[in-house]
C-alpha positions in Angstrom: -35.5 -25.0 -19.6 -34.3 -27.4 -17.0 -30.9 -28.9 -16.2 -31.7 -32.1 -17.7 -32.7 -30.4 -21.1 -29.6 -28.3 -21.0 -27.5 -31.5 -20.2 -28.7 -33.8 -22.8 -26.9 -32.2 -25.8 -23.6 -32.9 -23.7 -24.3 -36.8 -23.8 -22.6 -38.9 -26.6 -25.4 -40.1 -29.2 -25.1 -43.6 -27.9 -25.8 -42.3 -24.3 -28.7 -40.2 -25.7 -30.3 -43.0 -27.2 -30.0 -45.1 -23.8 -30.7 -42.3 -21.6 -33.9 -42.5 -19.3 -35.3 -40.0 -16.9 -35.6 -41.7 -13.1 -36.4 -39.8 -10.2 -35.2 -36.3 -12.0 -32.0 -37.9 -13.2 -30.7 -39.4 -16.3 -30.0 -43.3 -15.6 -27.5 -44.5 -18.1 -26.6 -47.9 -16.3 -30.0 -49.3 -16.2 -31.1 -52.2 -13.6 -28.0 -53.9 -13.6 -26.3 -54.2 -10.3 -23.2 -52.1 -10.0 -20.1 -54.2 -9.0 -18.5 -52.4 -6.1 -14.6 -52.6 -5.5 -15.1 -53.0 -1.8 -16.7 -52.3 1.7 -16.8 -48.4 1.3 -18.5 -48.1 -1.5 -20.9 -50.9 -0.8 -21.9 -48.4 2.1 -22.1 -45.6 -0.3 -24.5 -47.4 -2.6 -26.9 -48.3 0.3 -29.9 -46.6 1.3 -28.7 -45.4 5.0 -25.8 -43.3 4.0 -27.7 -40.7 1.9 -29.5 -39.7 4.9 -26.6 -39.2 6.8 -24.1 -38.4 4.2 -23.6 -34.5 4.3 -24.1 -33.9 8.0 -22.3 -37.0 9.7 -20.7 -39.5 7.3 -18.6 -37.4 5.0 -17.4 -34.9 7.4 -16.5 -37.7 10.1 -14.7 -39.9 7.8 -12.9 -36.6 6.3 -11.8 -35.5 9.6 -10.3 -39.0 10.3 -8.4 -39.1 7.0 -7.2 -35.3 6.9 -6.2 -35.3 10.3 -7.1 -33.0 13.5 -5.7 -29.9 11.8 -6.9 -30.6 8.2 -9.5 -28.4 6.4 -12.9 -28.8 7.2 -16.1 -29.2 4.9 -16.5 -25.3 4.3 -12.5 -24.9 3.6 -12.7 -27.9 1.2 -15.3 -26.3 -0.9 -13.3 -23.0 -0.9 -10.4 -25.3 -2.2 -12.5 -26.8 -4.8 -13.4 -23.1 -5.9 -10.1 -22.1 -6.1 -8.7 -25.0 -8.1 -11.6 -24.9 -10.5 -11.4 -21.0 -11.0 -15.3 -21.0 -11.8 -16.6 -18.0 -13.5 -20.3 -17.1 -14.4 -21.6 -19.3 -17.4 -19.1 -22.0 -16.9 -19.9 -25.8 -17.4 -19.0 -27.9 -14.6 -18.7 -31.7 -13.9 -19.0 -33.1 -10.6 -17.9 -36.8 -10.5 -18.8 -39.0 -7.6 -21.1 -36.3 -6.6 -23.0 -38.0 -3.8 -26.0 -36.1 -2.6 -24.7 -32.9 -4.3 -23.3 -31.0 -1.6 -20.5 -29.7 -3.8 -22.6 -29.8 -7.1 -24.8 -27.1 -5.5 -22.1 -25.0 -4.1 -20.7 -24.9 -8.0 -24.2 -23.9 -9.1 -23.6 -20.5 -6.8 -20.4 -19.7 -8.7 -21.7 -20.5 -12.3 -24.9 -18.7 -11.9 -28.1 -19.3 -13.8 -26.3 -19.2 -17.2 -24.0 -22.0 -16.4 -24.4 -25.6 -16.0 -23.4 -28.2 -13.3 -23.9 -31.9 -13.9 -23.4 -34.4 -11.1 -22.6 -37.8 -11.9 -22.7 -40.6 -9.6 -23.4 -44.5 -9.6 -25.5 -44.8 -6.7 -29.3 -44.5 -7.1 -30.1 -43.4 -3.6 -27.6 -40.7 -3.5 -28.8 -39.3 -6.8 -32.4 -39.6 -5.6 -31.4 -37.5 -2.5 -29.4 -35.1 -4.7 -32.5 -34.3 -6.8 -34.5 -33.6 -3.9 -32.2 -31.3 -2.1 -31.3 -29.4 -5.2 -34.9 -28.8 -6.3 -35.5 -27.5 -2.9 -32.7 -25.3 -3.1 -34.0 -23.9 -6.4 -31.0 -24.4 -8.9 -32.5 -25.0 -12.5 -28.8 -24.8 -13.8 -28.1 -28.5 -12.2 -28.5 -31.9 -13.6 -27.9 -35.4 -12.6 -26.7 -38.5 -14.4 -26.1 -41.9 -13.1 -23.0 -43.3 -15.4 -19.8 -44.6 -15.1 -16.7 -42.3 -14.2 -14.3 -44.6 -16.0 -16.3 -44.1 -19.2 -17.9 -40.8 -18.9 -21.2 -40.5 -21.3 -20.3 -37.1 -22.4 -18.7 -35.8 -25.8 -15.5 -34.5 -26.0 -14.7 -31.0 -24.5 -18.0 -30.6 -22.9 -16.9 -28.9 -19.8 -14.8 -26.1 -18.4 -14.2 -28.0 -15.0 -14.2 -31.1 -13.6 -14.1 -32.1 -9.9 -13.7 -35.4 -8.4 -13.6 -35.0 -4.5 -13.7 -38.0 -2.0 -14.5 -40.5 -5.1 -11.3 -41.4 -7.1 -10.1 -43.6 -4.4 -13.5 -45.7 -4.6 -13.0 -46.4 -8.3 -12.0 -49.7 -9.7 -9.9 -48.1 -12.6 -8.9 -44.7 -11.4 -6.6 -44.2 -14.2 -9.4 -44.9 -16.8 -11.5 -42.2 -15.0 -8.5 -39.7 -15.2 -8.3 -40.2 -18.8 -12.0 -39.9 -19.0 -11.8 -36.5 -17.0 -9.0 -35.2 -19.4 -11.1 -36.1 -22.6 -14.3 -34.3 -21.5 -12.5 -31.1 -20.6 -12.0 -28.0 -23.0 -8.6 -26.9 -23.7 -7.6 -24.8 -20.7 -10.1 -26.6 -18.3 -9.5 -27.2 -14.8 -9.5 -30.1 -12.8 -9.7 -30.8 -9.0 -9.3 -33.8 -7.2 -9.3 -34.5 -3.4 -8.3 -38.2 -2.5 -6.3 -40.5 -0.7 -2.4 -40.1 0.0 -0.3 -42.9 1.4 2.4 -42.0 4.4 5.9 -42.3 4.4 6.5 -44.3 7.6 6.9 -48.0 7.7 4.2 -48.4 10.4 1.7 -46.2 8.7 2.1 -48.1 5.4 1.7 -51.3 7.1 -1.7 -49.9 8.6 -2.5 -48.4 5.1 -2.1 -51.9 3.5 -4.7 -53.5 6.0 -7.3 -50.7 5.4 -6.8 -51.0 1.6 -7.3 -54.7 1.9 -10.6 -54.4 4.2 -12.0 -51.4 2.2 -11.1 -51.9 -1.5 -10.1 -48.2 -1.6 -7.2 -47.0 -3.7 -4.3 -45.6 -1.7 -2.1 -43.2 -3.8 1.5 -42.5 -3.3 2.3 -38.9 -2.7 3.7 -38.0 -6.2 1.6 -40.4 -8.3 -1.2 -38.2 -9.2 0.7 -35.1 -9.7 2.7 -37.3 -12.5 -0.2 -38.6 -13.8 -1.9 -35.1 -14.2 1.3 -33.8 -16.0 1.6 -36.9 -18.2 -2.0 -36.2 -19.3 -1.1 -32.6 -20.2 -2.3 -30.6 -17.5 0.0 -27.5 -16.3 0.4 -25.6 -13.2 -0.2 -29.0 -11.3 -0.7 -28.0 -7.3 -0.7 -30.4 -4.5 -1.6 -29.8 -1.0 -1.0 -32.9 1.4 -3.1 -33.3 4.8 -3.1 -36.4 6.6 -3.8 -39.5 4.5 -5.3 -37.1 2.0 -4.2 -34.7 -1.0 -5.8 -32.0 -3.2 -4.5 -32.1 -6.6 -5.7 -29.6 -9.2 -4.4 -28.5 -12.7 -5.2 -26.8 -16.0 -5.2 -28.9 -19.3 -2.9 -27.3 -21.5 -4.6 -25.3 -24.5 
């Protein structure tokens, strides 16, 4: 049974009715053009970025945002695994999966009995993700083109949800947080890597200029911690590094 076969029952009835397989992933958005909130997501939706994303784009942008002494990509993956506390057989949703670099990492942790679903809005990213995942031989992975703010999955369908380097790009990040919470099982884990605003006035002025040009969301340092607690997450942890933050918690059972 393929990953898509295993992922189909997790889709809502409406999503199952409209799902069509395109280039190895389920497309739930159809031909309508996605409205990008800014310049950065325009690049992410292009045909150029998927070719350079894992080797150049994501590490370079991450290094600038995390600072010279921030964690590298290998350490990011380790942090994600720790926050998600993955075990063999778990079901994981990777939101904003891009070309699937973290999705495939999670597949190693959950093993052949688990399931990892990568969700993204970019057709070019997902096409590359499907190709690279097939080459890696992971049958426990499926990809879906869908809306993070209105996830097309039934309630309590995943043991863990990861959203790394994507929440700051969403037009409505709080609708996305609500959606993440809805699809988690009781006791499910959430891991987020996103922006964090600085404290100094000059830095905040620079950040406002970046935000205006890029369309990215810049979160206050306690904003997401409080948002997770309000949504019923416990044991919320945060690590700040440069202009970024890692935040994770467990949904109260």
